[in-house]
C-alpha positions in Angstrom: 0.0 0.0 0.0 1.3 3.5 -0.9 1.9 6.1 1.8 -0.7 8.8 2.2 0.1 12.2 0.9 -1.9 15.5 0.6 -1.6 15.3 -3.2 -3.2 11.9 -3.2 -6.1 13.2 -1.1 -7.0 16.1 -3.4 -9.1 14.1 -5.9 -10.8 12.3 -3.0 -11.6 15.5 -1.1 -12.7 17.4 -4.2 -15.0 14.5 -5.2 -16.5 14.2 -1.7 -17.0 17.8 -0.7 -16.5 19.7 -3.9 -13.7 21.8 -2.2 -11.6 24.2 -4.3 -8.2 22.8 -3.3 -4.9 24.5 -4.2 -1.5 22.9 -4.3 -0.6 24.5 -1.0 -3.4 22.7 0.9 -1.8 22.9 4.4 0.8 25.6 3.9 1.1 28.9 5.7 0.9 32.2 4.0 3.7 33.2 1.6 5.8 36.3 2.2 3.9 38.1 -0.5 0.5 37.2 1.0 1.6 38.4 4.4 2.9 41.7 2.9 -0.3 42.4 1.0 -2.4 41.4 4.0 -0.5 43.8 6.3 -0.9 46.7 3.8 -4.7 46.0 3.6 -5.0 45.8 7.4 -3.3 49.2 7.6 -5.4 50.8 4.8 -8.7 49.2 6.0 -8.6 49.3 9.8 -12.3 48.5 10.1 -12.1 45.4 7.9 -13.7 42.4 9.6 -12.1 39.9 7.2 -9.1 39.9 4.9 -7.9 36.9 2.9 -5.0 37.1 0.5 -4.1 34.1 -1.7 -1.2 33.8 -4.1 -2.9 32.1 -7.1 0.2 32.2 -9.3 1.7 29.1 -7.8 3.8 30.9 -5.2 5.8 33.4 -7.3 3.7 36.4 -6.3 2.6 37.4 -9.8 -1.2 37.1 -9.2 -3.3 37.3 -6.0 -6.9 36.8 -5.0 -8.1 39.2 -2.4 -11.3 38.9 -0.3 -12.0 41.8 2.0 -15.0 42.7 4.1 -15.1 46.2 5.5 -17.5 48.9 6.6 -15.4 51.3 4.5 -17.2 49.9 1.5 -20.7 50.7 2.7 -22.8 52.7 0.2 -20.1 52.4 -2.5 -20.6 50.7 -5.8 -18.5 47.6 -6.5 -16.2 49.5 -8.9 -15.5 52.1 -6.2 -14.7 49.4 -3.7 -12.3 47.8 -6.1 -10.7 51.2 -6.8 -10.1 51.6 -3.1 -8.3 48.3 -2.9 -6.3 49.1 -6.1 -5.3 52.5 -4.6 -4.2 50.8 -1.3 -2.0 48.4 -3.3 -0.8 50.7 -6.0 2.9 50.1 -5.5 2.6 46.3 -5.1 0.3 46.1 -8.2 3.2 47.4 -10.3 5.0 44.1 -9.7 1.9 41.8 -10.3 0.6 40.2 -13.4 -3.0 40.2 -12.2 -5.3 40.6 -9.2 -8.8 39.2 -8.4 -10.7 41.4 -5.9 -13.8 40.4 -4.0 -15.2 43.0 -1.7 -18.2 43.1 0.7 -19.8 45.0 3.5 -20.3 43.1 6.8 -23.8 41.8 7.3 -25.5 43.0 10.5 
């Protein structure tokens, strides 16, 4: 019998629960993810949730950002995204792409 590995579990878990699994299934945040997260925490101090994921395979070329903050209240989605882009304007210069998902906390 072959030894268990996280890679071997991916098809099983995906099939059972429909989970969107990435190759870094159990890894901690990368340096780039930590840096972007810290900047967003500083720029959006009222954020109730911030999640930054390097979706480029770990090289830092593309990130997915999910942020929930009161600062987005009464702003259109495009305005919310502009706020995130402005907060990361220097970092974006080094990126290939960025996926942004914003929301306002539910009461």
